[in-house]
N, C-alpha and C positions, 0 to 999 in steps of 0.2 A: 856683737849686736845685742843690746839690751832690750828686753821687751818692756814696754811702758804700759802699765795698767792704768786704766782710767778709773778714777774714783768718782762715785756718784755723789751729786750734791745732796747733802742731808736734808736741805729744805725741800727739794723736789721730791725726795723719798717720803718725807713727812706729809706733804700734801697728797701724794699718791695714796698713802695709808689712810688719811682722812677721807679721801674720795671713796676708797674701797669700803671703809667702815660705814660711811653715809649710805652708800648703795645697798649694803647688807642690811642696814637699819630700815631703810625704806621698804625693802623686800619683806622683812620680818613684819613690819606694820601692815603691809598689804595682806600677807598670809594670815595675820591675826584678825583683820577685818573680815576676810573671807570665812575663816573658821567661826567667828562670832555669828555672822549672818546664817551660816549653815546650822549652827547650834540652835539659834532662835527659831529658824524655820522648822527644825525637828520638834521643838517644844510646841509650836503652834499646831503642827500636825498631830501631836499626841493629845493636845487639848481638844482638838476637833473630834478625836476618838473617845471623848468623854473621860479622859484621865484627869484627875485633879492635880493642882499644884503641889500638894504634899507628896503624892505618889511620884510625880515626875522629879521632884527635888531629891529623891533617894538615889537617882542615877545621874543627876545633873550637877554641874559645878555651881549652878544658881540655887539660891534658897527659894522657898515657896513664895515669899513676898515679891522677889524679882520676877518669878514666873508669872505671878498674877499681874504684874506691870506689863509683861510681854503680852498676856492675854488681853488686857485692856487696850494696848496699842494696836492689837490685831482686830479690835472691835468684836471680840467674842463675848458671849454672855457668861456670867459666872456659873460654875457647876451647881451651886446650890444657892438658895435665897439667903439674903442677909439675916443674921440672927439677932443683930442689935437694932433696937428700936429707938427712934428719936424721942427725947424727953421734951414734952411741950413746955414752952416758956410760961412763967407766971404772968398773969394779966394784971 
C-alpha cells in the first residue's frame, strides 16, 4: 500500500503568503500610528512644562521645526516671542 502525499497548490500557498504579509503590514502600520501619536502626545506634554523645541529635539526623532509644528497644531503658545520683525512696505 503506497502512501499518497497531497501536494499543495502553489497558487493557494502564494495567496496565503500574500494575505499573511498583508495582515502583518496592516498591524505594523497600526503600531506605527499608535507610536507616533504617543510620541507627539509626549512632546505636547513636554511643551506644556515649558521645555522648548530645541531641548526636546535632543531626545526626540523629530527636529525642532517639526516639534514647533506639533506645538502649533496643539494650539500652544510659543516659548518665546518672535525675534524677527516685519519690514514695512514702501509707500
